[in-house]
N, CA, C and O atoms as CSV, one atom per row, in Angstrom:
chain,resi,resn,atom,element,x,y,z
A,1,UNK,N,N,0.327,-0.919,-0.011
A,1,UNK,CA,C,-0.186,-0.113,0.282
A,1,UNK,C,C,0.422,1.020,0.051
A,1,UNK,O,O,-0.051,2.015,-0.497
A,2,UNK,N,N,2.194,0.760,0.761
A,2,UNK,CA,C,3.009,2.592,0.955
A,2,UNK,C,C,3.868,2.471,-0.694
A,2,UNK,O,O,4.292,3.513,-1.195
A,3,UNK,N,N,4.034,1.264,-1.347
A,3,UNK,CA,C,4.591,1.970,-2.414
A,3,UNK,C,C,3.491,2.388,-3.320
A,3,UNK,O,O,3.895,3.330,-4.002
A,4,UNK,N,N,2.097,2.026,-3.643
A,4,UNK,CA,C,1.359,2.683,-4.211
A,4,UNK,C,C,0.935,4.253,-4.057
A,4,UNK,O,O,0.610,4.828,-5.096
A,5,UNK,N,N,0.918,4.967,-2.858
A,5,UNK,CA,C,0.776,6.249,-2.651
A,5,UNK,C,C,1.943,6.478,-2.885
A,5,UNK,O,O,1.926,6.845,-4.060
A,6,UNK,N,N,3.222,6.510,-2.447
A,6,UNK,CA,C,4.417,6.938,-3.365
A,6,UNK,C,C,4.372,6.969,-4.804
A,6,UNK,O,O,4.911,7.914,-5.380
A,7,UNK,N,N,3.696,5.894,-5.578
A,7,UNK,CA,C,4.030,6.288,-7.154
A,7,UNK,C,C,2.904,7.206,-7.247
A,7,UNK,O,O,3.037,8.121,-8.060
A,8,UNK,N,N,1.948,7.155,-6.657
A,8,UNK,CA,C,0.926,8.375,-6.475
A,8,UNK,C,C,1.640,10.094,-6.467
A,8,UNK,O,O,1.667,11.033,-7.262
A,9,UNK,N,N,1.932,9.939,-5.687
A,9,UNK,CA,C,3.047,11.058,-5.046
A,9,UNK,C,C,3.729,11.750,-6.074
A,9,UNK,O,O,3.555,12.909,-6.450
A,10,UNK,N,N,4.632,10.784,-6.537
A,10,UNK,CA,C,5.398,11.111,-8.251
A,10,UNK,C,C,4.294,11.486,-8.946
A,10,UNK,O,O,3.895,12.645,-9.063
A,11,UNK,N,N,3.674,10.270,-9.521
A,11,UNK,CA,C,2.724,10.984,-10.602
A,11,UNK,C,C,2.255,12.155,-10.230
A,11,UNK,O,O,2.566,12.825,-11.214
A,12,UNK,N,N,1.837,12.729,-9.655
A,12,UNK,CA,C,1.068,14.067,-9.316
A,12,UNK,C,C,2.886,15.213,-8.851
A,12,UNK,O,O,3.099,16.420,-8.736
A,13,UNK,N,N,3.444,14.420,-8.774
A,13,UNK,CA,C,4.590,15.458,-8.667
A,13,UNK,C,C,4.810,16.418,-9.902
A,13,UNK,O,O,5.217,17.492,-9.459
A,14,UNK,N,N,4.723,16.446,-10.990
A,14,UNK,CA,C,5.281,17.745,-11.715
A,14,UNK,C,C,3.688,19.080,-11.448
A,14,UNK,O,O,3.449,20.274,-11.624
A,15,UNK,N,N,3.299,18.369,-11.157
A,15,UNK,CA,C,1.941,19.510,-10.794
A,15,UNK,C,C,2.570,20.165,-9.228
A,15,UNK,O,O,3.172,21.209,-8.975
A,16,UNK,N,N,2.233,19.324,-8.593
A,16,UNK,CA,C,2.736,19.693,-7.144
A,16,UNK,C,C,4.023,20.892,-7.181
A,16,UNK,O,O,3.948,22.065,-6.816
A,17,UNK,N,N,4.923,20.332,-7.614
A,17,UNK,CA,C,6.285,21.001,-8.363
A,17,UNK,C,C,5.874,22.534,-8.124
A,17,UNK,O,O,6.185,23.155,-7.107
A,18,UNK,N,N,5.012,23.151,-9.369
A,18,UNK,CA,C,4.727,24.135,-9.388
A,18,UNK,C,C,3.945,24.944,-7.794
A,18,UNK,O,O,4.203,26.011,-7.238
A,19,UNK,N,N,3.219,24.156,-7.562
A,19,UNK,CA,C,3.323,24.670,-5.778
A,19,UNK,C,C,4.041,24.626,-4.930
A,19,UNK,O,O,3.765,25.268,-3.917
A,20,UNK,N,N,5.542,23.670,-5.002
A,20,UNK,CA,C,6.465,24.499,-4.569
A,20,UNK,C,C,7.141,25.439,-5.120
A,20,UNK,O,O,7.734,26.302,-4.472
A,21,UNK,N,N,7.127,25.384,-6.078
A,21,UNK,CA,C,7.990,27.055,-6.724
A,21,UNK,C,C,7.152,28.131,-5.838
A,21,UNK,O,O,7.902,28.874,-5.206
A,22,UNK,N,N,6.091,28.323,-5.694
A,22,UNK,CA,C,5.024,29.085,-5.577
A,22,UNK,C,C,5.527,29.436,-4.051
A,22,UNK,O,O,5.565,30.600,-3.653
A,23,UNK,N,N,5.915,28.294,-3.223
A,23,UNK,CA,C,5.813,28.024,-1.869
A,23,UNK,C,C,7.208,29.259,-1.542
A,23,UNK,O,O,7.184,30.049,-0.598
A,24,UNK,N,N,8.287,29.166,-2.519
A,24,UNK,CA,C,9.590,29.031,-2.698
A,24,UNK,C,C,9.559,30.815,-3.352
A,24,UNK,O,O,10.564,31.522,-3.278
A,25,UNK,N,N,8.429,31.238,-3.875
A,25,UNK,CA,C,8.614,32.500,-4.195
A,25,UNK,C,C,7.756,33.402,-2.873
A,25,UNK,O,O,8.004,34.554,-2.517
A,26,UNK,N,N,6.924,32.669,-2.432
A,26,UNK,CA,C,6.190,33.242,-1.053
A,26,UNK,C,C,7.183,34.026,-0.182
A,26,UNK,O,O,7.199,35.192,0.213
A,27,UNK,N,N,8.015,32.965,-0.021
A,27,UNK,CA,C,9.144,32.778,1.185
A,27,UNK,C,C,9.701,34.046,0.562
A,27,UNK,O,O,9.689,34.938,1.411
A,28,UNK,N,N,10.202,34.476,-0.645
A,28,UNK,CA,C,11.259,35.268,-0.466
A,28,UNK,C,C,10.512,36.838,-1.011
A,28,UNK,O,O,11.035,37.838,-1.502
A,29,UNK,N,N,9.033,36.506,-0.660
A,29,UNK,CA,C,8.406,38.133,-1.004
A,29,UNK,C,C,7.213,38.014,0.194
A,29,UNK,O,O,6.003,38.065,-0.028
A,30,UNK,N,N,7.792,37.859,1.387
A,30,UNK,CA,C,6.853,38.228,2.249
A,30,UNK,C,C,6.491,37.517,3.485
A,30,UNK,O,O,7.559,37.833,4.010
A,31,UNK,N,N,6.017,36.956,4.238
A,31,UNK,CA,C,5.253,36.015,5.696
A,31,UNK,C,C,4.280,35.277,5.052
A,31,UNK,O,O,3.177,35.659,4.660
A,32,UNK,N,N,4.892,33.960,4.963
A,32,UNK,CA,C,3.791,32.879,4.365
A,32,UNK,C,C,4.137,32.234,5.541
A,32,UNK,O,O,5.077,32.265,6.335
A,33,UNK,N,N,2.497,31.302,5.335
A,33,UNK,CA,C,2.183,29.958,6.682
A,33,UNK,C,C,2.413,28.791,6.263
A,33,UNK,O,O,1.924,28.617,5.146
A,34,UNK,N,N,2.978,27.860,6.696
A,34,UNK,CA,C,2.772,26.485,5.699
A,34,UNK,C,C,2.571,25.884,6.959
A,34,UNK,O,O,3.278,26.109,7.941
A,35,UNK,N,N,1.590,25.110,6.929
A,35,UNK,CA,C,1.179,23.227,7.189
A,35,UNK,C,C,0.637,22.147,6.683
A,35,UNK,O,O,-0.174,22.189,5.758
A,36,UNK,N,N,1.020,21.123,7.220
A,36,UNK,CA,C,0.791,19.885,6.204
A,36,UNK,C,C,-0.853,19.467,6.841
A,36,UNK,O,O,-1.130,19.378,8.037
A,37,UNK,N,N,-1.688,19.279,5.822
A,37,UNK,CA,C,-2.901,18.407,6.539
A,37,UNK,C,C,-3.484,17.348,6.015
A,37,UNK,O,O,-4.030,17.672,4.961
A,38,UNK,N,N,-3.614,16.279,6.252
A,38,UNK,CA,C,-3.645,15.014,5.649
A,38,UNK,C,C,-2.535,15.101,4.440
A,38,UNK,O,O,-3.148,15.071,3.373
A,39,UNK,N,N,-1.421,15.178,4.276
A,39,UNK,CA,C,-0.589,14.567,3.286
A,39,UNK,C,C,-0.243,16.167,2.472
A,39,UNK,O,O,0.827,16.358,1.894
A,40,UNK,N,N,-0.953,16.847,2.525
A,40,UNK,CA,C,-1.172,17.989,1.777
A,40,UNK,C,C,-0.622,19.044,2.148
A,40,UNK,O,O,-1.195,19.591,3.090
A,41,UNK,N,N,0.405,19.614,1.710
A,41,UNK,CA,C,1.352,21.456,2.417
A,41,UNK,C,C,0.125,22.299,1.879
A,41,UNK,O,O,-0.066,22.387,0.666
A,42,UNK,N,N,-0.593,22.835,2.674
A,42,UNK,CA,C,-0.839,24.147,2.935
A,42,UNK,C,C,-0.922,25.389,3.177
A,42,UNK,O,O,-1.167,25.785,4.316
A,43,UNK,N,N,-0.702,26.364,1.975
A,43,UNK,CA,C,-0.070,27.536,2.618
A,43,UNK,C,C,-0.578,28.629,2.317
A,43,UNK,O,O,-1.275,28.593,1.303
A,44,UNK,N,N,-0.453,29.987,3.030
A,44,UNK,CA,C,-0.930,30.758,3.329
A,44,UNK,C,C,-0.181,32.343,3.312
A,44,UNK,O,O,1.012,32.405,3.608
A,45,UNK,N,N,-0.805,33.383,3.017
A,45,UNK,CA,C,0.017,34.610,3.299
A,45,UNK,C,C,0.571,34.978,2.596
A,45,UNK,O,O,0.637,34.366,1.530
A,46,UNK,N,N,1.429,36.422,2.818
A,46,UNK,CA,C,2.397,37.371,1.768
A,46,UNK,C,C,1.405,36.727,0.230
A,46,UNK,O,O,0.274,36.254,0.114
A,47,UNK,N,N,2.506,37.016,-0.732
A,47,UNK,CA,C,2.370,36.986,-2.109
A,47,UNK,C,C,1.523,35.822,-2.606
A,47,UNK,O,O,0.919,35.742,-3.675
A,48,UNK,N,N,1.589,35.063,-1.755
A,48,UNK,CA,C,-0.291,33.814,-2.634
A,48,UNK,C,C,-0.856,34.413,-1.703
A,48,UNK,O,O,-1.378,33.483,-1.088
A,49,UNK,N,N,-1.161,35.513,-1.072
A,49,UNK,CA,C,-2.214,36.146,-0.332
A,49,UNK,C,C,-2.684,36.920,-2.133
A,49,UNK,O,O,-3.484,36.478,-2.958
A,50,UNK,N,N,-2.123,37.717,-2.175
A,50,UNK,CA,C,-1.736,38.901,-3.573
A,50,UNK,C,C,-2.240,37.898,-4.361
A,50,UNK,O,O,-3.400,37.555,-4.594
A,51,UNK,N,N,-1.085,37.447,-4.766
A,51,UNK,CA,C,-1.833,36.476,-5.963
A,51,UNK,C,C,-3.080,35.879,-6.414
A,51,UNK,O,O,-3.665,35.904,-7.497
A,52,UNK,N,N,-3.386,35.210,-5.038
A,52,UNK,CA,C,-4.872,34.523,-5.083
A,52,UNK,C,C,-6.033,35.953,-4.923
A,52,UNK,O,O,-7.184,35.585,-5.156
A,53,UNK,N,N,-5.958,36.985,-4.686
A,53,UNK,CA,C,-6.716,38.326,-4.981
A,53,UNK,C,C,-6.358,38.819,-6.011
A,53,UNK,O,O,-7.426,39.136,-6.535
A,54,UNK,N,N,-5.580,39.104,-6.669
A,54,UNK,CA,C,-5.721,39.708,-7.551
A,54,UNK,C,C,-4.859,39.041,-8.953
A,54,UNK,O,O,-4.758,39.780,-9.932
A,55,UNK,N,N,-4.477,38.162,-8.992
A,55,UNK,CA,C,-4.123,37.435,-10.121
A,55,UNK,C,C,-4.411,36.353,-11.126
A,55,UNK,O,O,-3.638,35.770,-11.887
A,56,UNK,N,N,-5.997,36.196,-10.907
A,56,UNK,CA,C,-6.485,35.143,-11.492
A,56,UNK,C,C,-7.656,36.149,-12.218
A,56,UNK,O,O,-7.932,37.348,-12.198
A,57,UNK,N,N,-8.176,34.899,-12.879
A,57,UNK,CA,C,-9.395,35.370,-13.881
A,57,UNK,C,C,-10.710,35.383,-12.997
A,57,UNK,O,O,-11.724,36.027,-13.266
A,58,UNK,N,N,-10.518,34.547,-11.876
A,58,UNK,CA,C,-11.817,34.998,-11.347
A,58,UNK,C,C,-12.284,36.270,-11.003
A,58,UNK,O,O,-11.267,36.964,-11.006
A,59,UNK,N,N,-13.467,37.143,-10.639
A,59,UNK,CA,C,-14.041,38.071,-10.670
A,59,UNK,C,C,-14.204,37.870,-9.371
A,59,UNK,O,O,-14.751,36.808,-9.073
A,60,UNK,N,N,-13.640,39.143,-7.826
A,60,UNK,CA,C,-13.235,38.676,-6.481
A,60,UNK,C,C,-12.302,37.823,-6.580
A,60,UNK,O,O,-12.577,36.971,-5.734
A,61,UNK,N,N,-11.169,37.472,-7.205
A,61,UNK,CA,C,-10.405,36.409,-6.900
A,61,UNK,C,C,-10.472,34.752,-6.106
A,61,UNK,O,O,-11.281,34.079,-5.467
A,62,UNK,N,N,-9.314,34.665,-6.535
A,62,UNK,CA,C,-9.810,32.612,-5.799
A,62,UNK,C,C,-9.578,32.624,-4.382
A,62,UNK,O,O,-8.504,33.040,-3.948
A,63,UNK,N,N,-10.631,32.139,-3.496
A,63,UNK,CA,C,-10.246,32.061,-2.258
A,63,UNK,C,C,-8.846,30.361,-1.979
A,63,UNK,O,O,-8.084,30.624,-1.049
A,64,UNK,N,N,-8.641,29.357,-2.433
A,64,UNK,CA,C,-7.512,28.777,-2.620
A,64,UNK,C,C,-7.337,28.408,-3.869
A,64,UNK,O,O,-8.098,28.705,-4.790
A,65,UNK,N,N,-6.279,27.712,-3.967
A,65,UNK,CA,C,-6.204,27.186,-5.379
A,65,UNK,C,C,-4.967,25.393,-5.362
A,65,UNK,O,O,-4.081,25.168,-4.539
A,66,UNK,N,N,-5.350,24.559,-6.431
A,66,UNK,CA,C,-4.588,23.490,-5.459
A,66,UNK,C,C,-3.738,23.208,-7.379
A,66,UNK,O,O,-4.160,22.964,-8.509
A,67,UNK,N,N,-2.701,23.393,-6.863
A,67,UNK,CA,C,-1.223,21.880,-7.440
A,67,UNK,C,C,-0.721,21.130,-6.752
A,67,UNK,O,O,0.062,21.288,-5.815
A,68,UNK,N,N,-1.271,20.033,-7.307
A,68,UNK,CA,C,-1.095,18.729,-6.755
A,68,UNK,C,C,-1.474,18.414,-5.353
A,68,UNK,O,O,-2.650,18.442,-4.990
A,69,UNK,N,N,-0.326,18.065,-4.432
A,69,UNK,CA,C,-0.073,18.295,-3.214
A,69,UNK,C,C,0.042,19.444,-2.219
A,69,UNK,O,O,0.286,19.399,-1.013
A,70,UNK,N,N,-0.212,20.571,-3.086
A,70,UNK,CA,C,0.060,22.021,-2.596
A,70,UNK,C,C,-1.449,22.390,-2.596
A,70,UNK,O,O,-2.174,22.158,-3.564
A,71,UNK,N,N,-1.923,23.040,-1.333
A,71,UNK,CA,C,-2.875,23.834,-1.866
A,71,UNK,C,C,-2.343,25.031,-1.185
A,71,UNK,O,O,-1.651,24.951,-0.170
A,72,UNK,N,N,-2.793,26.551,-1.966
A,72,UNK,CA,C,-2.517,27.565,-1.828
A,72,UNK,C,C,-4.280,28.527,-1.528
A,72,UNK,O,O,-5.415,28.326,-1.961
A,73,UNK,N,N,-3.674,29.574,-0.581
A,73,UNK,CA,C,-5.004,29.749,-0.022
A,73,UNK,C,C,-4.928,31.357,0.595
A,73,UNK,O,O,-3.884,31.483,1.236
A,74,UNK,N,N,-5.666,32.493,0.578
A,74,UNK,CA,C,-5.717,33.379,0.882
A,74,UNK,C,C,-5.296,33.464,2.375
A,74,UNK,O,O,-4.403,34.183,2.823
A,75,UNK,N,N,-6.059,32.642,3.042
A,75,UNK,CA,C,-6.448,32.924,4.706
A,75,UNK,C,C,-6.283,31.017,5.215
A,75,UNK,O,O,-6.344,30.039,4.470
A,76,UNK,N,N,-6.124,31.050,6.333
A,76,UNK,CA,C,-5.871,29.422,7.429
A,76,UNK,C,C,-7.683,29.385,7.271
A,76,UNK,O,O,-8.380,28.374,7.177
A,77,UNK,N,N,-8.091,30.690,7.280
A,77,UNK,CA,C,-9.638,30.447,8.038
A,77,UNK,C,C,-10.387,29.963,6.460
A,77,UNK,O,O,-11.343,29.190,6.501
A,78,UNK,N,N,-9.815,30.536,4.952
A,78,UNK,CA,C,-10.416,30.320,4.023
A,78,UNK,C,C,-10.092,28.640,3.630
A,78,UNK,O,O,-10.887,27.860,3.106
A,79,UNK,N,N,-8.877,28.399,3.996
A,79,UNK,CA,C,-8.006,26.917,3.699
A,79,UNK,C,C,-9.133,25.740,4.229
A,79,UNK,O,O,-9.452,24.653,3.748
A,80,UNK,N,N,-9.607,26.518,5.515
A,80,UNK,CA,C,-10.682,25.478,6.299
A,80,UNK,C,C,-11.724,25.613,5.432
A,80,UNK,O,O,-12.536,24.803,4.987
A,81,UNK,N,N,-11.646,26.155,5.358
A,81,UNK,CA,C,-13.969,26.526,4.592
A,81,UNK,C,C,-13.590,25.763,3.207
A,81,UNK,O,O,-14.419,24.954,2.788
A,82,UNK,N,N,-12.304,25.981,2.416
A,82,UNK,CA,C,-12.391,25.303,1.148
A,82,UNK,C,C,-11.586,23.723,0.871
A,82,UNK,O,O,-11.193,23.302,-0.217
A,83,UNK,N,N,-11.495,23.053,2.171
A,83,UNK,CA,C,-10.770,22.168,2.555
A,83,UNK,C,C,-11.587,21.048,1.731
A,83,UNK,O,O,-10.818,20.355,1.065
A,84,UNK,N,N,-12.836,20.718,1.610
A,84,UNK,CA,C,-13.188,19.372,1.047
A,84,UNK,C,C,-13.188,20.046,-0.527
A,84,UNK,O,O,-12.572,19.412,-1.383
A,85,UNK,N,N,-13.648,20.907,-0.795
A,85,UNK,CA,C,-13.767,21.305,-2.711
A,85,UNK,C,C,-12.194,21.124,-3.047
A,85,UNK,O,O,-11.883,20.739,-4.173
A,86,UNK,N,N,-10.856,21.496,-1.741
A,86,UNK,CA,C,-9.682,21.597,-2.795
A,86,UNK,C,C,-8.868,19.948,-2.777
A,86,UNK,O,O,-8.065,19.340,-3.485
A,87,UNK,N,N,-9.399,19.784,-1.910
A,87,UNK,CA,C,-9.086,18.284,-1.701
A,87,UNK,C,C,-9.314,16.850,-2.968
A,87,UNK,O,O,-8.690,15.864,-3.363
A,88,UNK,N,N,-10.819,17.657,-3.251
A,88,UNK,CA,C,-11.192,16.891,-4.716
A,88,UNK,C,C,-10.686,16.949,-6.040
A,88,UNK,O,O,-10.863,16.227,-7.021
A,89,UNK,N,N,-9.737,18.400,-5.762
A,89,UNK,CA,C,-8.707,19.018,-6.758
A,89,UNK,C,C,-7.491,17.814,-6.899
A,89,UNK,O,O,-7.047,17.119,-7.813
A,90,UNK,N,N,-7.257,17.972,-5.602
A,90,UNK,CA,C,-5.930,17.140,-5.606
A,90,UNK,C,C,-6.077,15.410,-5.905
A,90,UNK,O,O,-5.246,14.679,-6.442
A,91,UNK,N,N,-7.503,15.034,-5.327
A,91,UNK,CA,C,-7.685,13.273,-6.034
A,91,UNK,C,C,-7.708,13.550,-7.282
A,91,UNK,O,O,-7.816,12.485,-7.891
A,92,UNK,N,N,-7.647,14.735,-8.241
A,92,UNK,CA,C,-7.868,14.767,-9.887
A,92,UNK,C,C,-6.418,14.618,-10.334
A,92,UNK,O,O,-6.014,13.923,-11.266
A,93,UNK,N,N,-5.549,15.555,-9.336
A,93,UNK,CA,C,-4.194,15.569,-9.532
A,93,UNK,C,C,-3.596,14.492,-9.267
A,93,UNK,O,O,-2.483,14.446,-9.791
A,94,UNK,N,N,-3.939,13.386,-8.523
A,94,UNK,CA,C,-3.339,12.292,-8.586
A,94,UNK,C,C,-3.871,11.443,-10.011
A,94,UNK,O,O,-3.061,10.801,-10.679
A,95,UNK,N,N,-5.217,11.524,-10.350
A,95,UNK,CA,C,-5.359,10.749,-11.228
A,95,UNK,C,C,-4.828,11.422,-12.385
A,95,UNK,O,O,-4.194,10.604,-13.051
A,96,UNK,N,N,-4.820,12.707,-12.968
A,96,UNK,CA,C,-4.306,12.859,-14.090
A,96,UNK,C,C,-2.923,13.025,-14.183
A,96,UNK,O,O,-2.354,12.785,-15.248
A,97,UNK,N,N,-2.019,13.593,-12.717
A,97,UNK,CA,C,-0.456,13.303,-12.925
A,97,UNK,C,C,-0.193,14.270,-13.740
A,97,UNK,O,O,-1.109,15.089,-13.823
A,98,UNK,N,N,1.339,14.622,-14.803
A,98,UNK,CA,C,1.284,16.040,-15.288
A,98,UNK,C,C,0.312,16.333,-16.587
A,98,UNK,O,O,0.639,16.894,-17.633
A,99,UNK,N,N,-0.922,15.818,-16.241
A,99,UNK,CA,C,-1.894,16.271,-17.370
A,99,UNK,C,C,-2.937,17.142,-16.769
A,99,UNK,O,O,-3.813,17.674,-17.450
A,100,UNK,N,N,-2.809,17.305,-15.242
A,100,UNK,CA,C,-4.094,17.826,-14.720
A,100,UNK,C,C,-4.004,18.999,-15.149
A,100,UNK,O,O,-5.012,19.535,-15.609
A,101,UNK,N,N,-2.732,19.707,-15.101
A,101,UNK,CA,C,-3.051,21.456,-15.787
A,101,UNK,C,C,-3.689,21.981,-17.217
A,101,UNK,O,O,-4.511,22.854,-17.496
A,102,UNK,N,N,-2.732,20.803,-18.180
A,102,UNK,CA,C,-3.477,20.886,-19.472
A,102,UNK,C,C,-5.015,20.268,-19.051
A,102,UNK,O,O,-5.939,21.065,-18.891
A,103,UNK,N,N,-5.107,19.644,-18.978
A,103,UNK,CA,C,-6.888,19.170,-19.155
A,103,UNK,C,C,-7.362,20.436,-18.209
A,103,UNK,O,O,-8.350,21.049,-18.612
A,104,UNK,N,N,-7.050,20.659,-17.593
A,104,UNK,CA,C,-7.943,21.848,-16.678
A,104,UNK,C,C,-8.328,22.855,-17.785
A,104,UNK,O,O,-9.300,23.118,-18.493
A,105,UNK,N,N,-6.665,23.417,-17.504
A,105,UNK,CA,C,-6.409,24.515,-18.438
A,105,UNK,C,C,-7.673,24.421,-20.289
A,105,UNK,O,O,-8.291,25.363,-20.785
A,106,UNK,N,N,-7.613,23.114,-20.746
A,106,UNK,CA,C,-8.666,22.722,-21.997
A,106,UNK,C,C,-9.692,23.083,-21.598
A,106,UNK,O,O,-10.170,24.135,-22.024
A,107,UNK,N,N,-10.443,22.197,-20.508
A,107,UNK,CA,C,-11.785,22.159,-20.242
A,107,UNK,C,C,-12.270,23.512,-20.361
A,107,UNK,O,O,-13.294,23.810,-20.976
A,108,UNK,N,N,-11.554,24.285,-19.791
A,108,UNK,CA,C,-11.898,25.675,-19.315
A,108,UNK,C,C,-11.832,26.370,-20.904
A,108,UNK,O,O,-12.661,27.248,-21.142
A,109,UNK,N,N,-11.341,26.176,-21.447
A,109,UNK,CA,C,-11.301,26.385,-22.946
A,109,UNK,C,C,-12.208,26.238,-23.614
A,109,UNK,O,O,-12.651,27.163,-24.295
A,110,UNK,N,N,-12.577,25.389,-23.605
A,110,UNK,CA,C,-14.096,24.493,-24.215
A,110,UNK,C,C,-15.053,24.991,-23.659
A,110,UNK,O,O,-16.041,25.396,-24.273
A,111,UNK,N,N,-14.897,25.047,-22.247
A,111,UNK,CA,C,-16.475,25.421,-21.716
A,111,UNK,C,C,-16.442,27.084,-22.996
A,111,UNK,O,O,-17.093,27.284,-24.021
A,112,UNK,N,N,-15.619,27.766,-22.445
A,112,UNK,CA,C,-15.649,28.639,-23.396
A,112,UNK,C,C,-16.356,29.486,-24.717
A,112,UNK,O,O,-17.171,30.375,-24.962
A,113,UNK,N,N,-15.236,28.337,-25.498
A,113,UNK,CA,C,-15.859,28.449,-26.483
A,113,UNK,C,C,-17.335,27.581,-26.943
A,113,UNK,O,O,-17.803,27.747,-28.069
A,114,UNK,N,N,-17.825,26.885,-26.192
A,114,UNK,CA,C,-19.276,26.913,-26.520
A,114,UNK,C,C,-20.011,27.624,-25.361
A,114,UNK,O,O,-20.740,27.168,-24.480
A,115,UNK,N,N,-19.639,28.748,-25.603
A,115,UNK,CA,C,-20.818,29.950,-24.640
A,115,UNK,C,C,-20.885,29.437,-23.075
A,115,UNK,O,O,-21.826,29.921,-22.446
A,116,UNK,N,N,-20.151,28.659,-22.453
A,116,UNK,CA,C,-20.220,28.287,-21.196
A,116,UNK,C,C,-19.775,29.304,-20.205
A,116,UNK,O,O,-19.543,30.417,-20.675
A,117,UNK,N,N,-19.587,29.115,-18.743
A,117,UNK,CA,C,-19.011,29.729,-18.174
A,117,UNK,C,C,-17.439,28.721,-17.689
A,117,UNK,O,O,-17.567,27.585,-17.233
A,118,UNK,N,N,-15.924,29.426,-17.903
A,118,UNK,CA,C,-14.908,28.534,-18.310
A,118,UNK,C,C,-14.764,28.165,-17.010
A,118,UNK,O,O,-14.141,27.104,-16.986
A,119,UNK,N,N,-15.154,28.679,-15.498
A,119,UNK,CA,C,-14.808,28.026,-14.475
A,119,UNK,C,C,-15.997,27.378,-13.926
A,119,UNK,O,O,-15.953,26.156,-13.784
A,120,UNK,N,N,-16.847,27.890,-13.662
A,120,UNK,CA,C,-17.889,27.098,-12.945
A,120,UNK,C,C,-18.117,25.985,-13.705
A,120,UNK,O,O,-18.056,24.937,-13.061
A,121,UNK,N,N,-18.498,25.819,-15.528
A,121,UNK,CA,C,-18.721,24.876,-16.031
A,121,UNK,C,C,-17.705,23.921,-16.542
A,121,UNK,O,O,-17.961,23.266,-17.552
A,122,UNK,N,N,-16.484,23.782,-15.872
A,122,UNK,CA,C,-15.802,23.831,-16.031
A,122,UNK,C,C,-15.665,22.107,-15.544
A,122,UNK,O,O,-16.257,21.835,-14.499
A,123,UNK,N,N,-15.044,21.142,-16.131
A,123,UNK,CA,C,-16.022,19.704,-15.250
A,123,UNK,C,C,-14.958,19.124,-14.401
A,123,UNK,O,O,-14.948,18.005,-13.888
A,124,UNK,N,N,-14.168,19.948,-14.340
A,124,UNK,CA,C,-13.033,19.710,-12.809
A,124,UNK,C,C,-13.734,20.095,-11.818
A,124,UNK,O,O,-13.928,19.238,-10.956
A,125,UNK,N,N,-14.378,21.558,-11.587
A,125,UNK,CA,C,-14.319,22.478,-11.131
A,125,UNK,C,C,-16.236,21.571,-10.653
A,125,UNK,O,O,-16.648,21.841,-9.525
A,126,UNK,N,N,-16.880,20.909,-11.282
A,126,UNK,CA,C,-18.263,21.277,-11.296
A,126,UNK,C,C,-18.019,19.778,-10.790
A,126,UNK,O,O,-19.207,19.545,-10.567
A,127,UNK,N,N,-17.477,18.778,-10.497
A,127,UNK,CA,C,-16.782,17.592,-9.728
A,127,UNK,C,C,-16.518,18.133,-8.348
A,127,UNK,O,O,-16.913,17.493,-7.373
A,128,UNK,N,N,-16.017,19.020,-8.235
A,128,UNK,CA,C,-15.459,19.785,-6.859
A,128,UNK,C,C,-16.532,20.466,-5.825
A,128,UNK,O,O,-16.678,20.179,-4.637
A,129,UNK,N,N,-17.135,21.292,-6.471
A,129,UNK,CA,C,-18.744,21.873,-6.188
A,129,UNK,C,C,-19.298,20.808,-6.033
A,129,UNK,O,O,-19.049,20.440,-4.885
A,130,UNK,N,N,-20.280,19.673,-6.843
A,130,UNK,CA,C,-20.771,18.720,-6.208
A,130,UNK,C,C,-20.515,17.717,-4.983
A,130,UNK,O,O,-21.488,17.284,-4.365
A,131,UNK,N,N,-19.434,17.408,-4.689
A,131,UNK,CA,C,-18.994,16.841,-4.295
A,131,UNK,C,C,-19.148,17.450,-2.465
A,131,UNK,O,O,-19.401,16.705,-1.518
A,132,UNK,N,N,-18.948,18.738,-2.388
A,132,UNK,CA,C,-19.107,19.810,-0.901
A,132,UNK,C,C,-20.195,20.516,-1.485
A,132,UNK,O,O,-20.429,21.672,-1.131
A,133,UNK,N,N,-21.051,19.795,-2.555
A,133,UNK,CA,C,-22.563,20.362,-1.855
A,133,UNK,C,C,-22.632,22.098,-2.248
A,133,UNK,O,O,-23.435,22.933,-1.834
A,134,UNK,N,N,-21.585,22.251,-3.105
A,134,UNK,CA,C,-21.629,23.847,-3.868
A,134,UNK,C,C,-21.521,24.966,-2.772
A,134,UNK,O,O,-21.671,26.160,-3.031
A,135,UNK,N,N,-21.268,24.507,-1.624
A,135,UNK,CA,C,-21.282,24.979,-0.180
A,135,UNK,C,C,-19.684,25.956,-0.289
A,135,UNK,O,O,-20.012,27.108,-0.573
A,136,UNK,N,N,-18.678,25.889,-0.203
A,136,UNK,CA,C,-17.154,26.252,-0.551
A,136,UNK,C,C,-17.026,27.628,-1.229
A,136,UNK,O,O,-17.682,27.930,-2.226
A,137,UNK,N,N,-16.120,28.464,-0.613
A,137,UNK,CA,C,-16.331,29.467,-1.267
A,137,UNK,C,C,-15.088,29.239,-1.755
A,137,UNK,O,O,-14.101,29.586,-1.107
A,138,UNK,N,N,-14.949,28.412,-3.379
A,138,UNK,CA,C,-13.796,28.395,-3.748
A,138,UNK,C,C,-13.356,29.254,-4.967
A,138,UNK,O,O,-12.219,29.198,-5.435
A,139,UNK,N,N,-14.194,29.932,-5.370
A,139,UNK,CA,C,-13.849,30.709,-6.243
A,139,UNK,C,C,-12.627,31.593,-5.619
A,139,UNK,O,O,-12.086,32.465,-6.299
């Protein structure tokens, strides 16, 4: 069972490495807080908070963002509120591995080209919202 878990982490590592780069950047640009919850690195504060508030294409910013086994959040409170939703994305990263980010972006593009909402109608987001009952503030 442990070997399987290690293989899952390795499969998701290309996406996780993007989250690690975000952590390294955050550490050089202000105070950041890090914790490990259920085998997932959760990071908030400093540059991460500013990026999620102002650097995404979502109106009002994003509360949290998952990159493999790393979840970036605006605050500890928002990480707690969005945990169920973001763990769906962690599992998606475990399934899709290095293809997760391209597949996610392609799904948003297809939704947009069809006249749908690129974020809310993205199948990856719909799965996450369906799991958490649509109640988390994951935007």
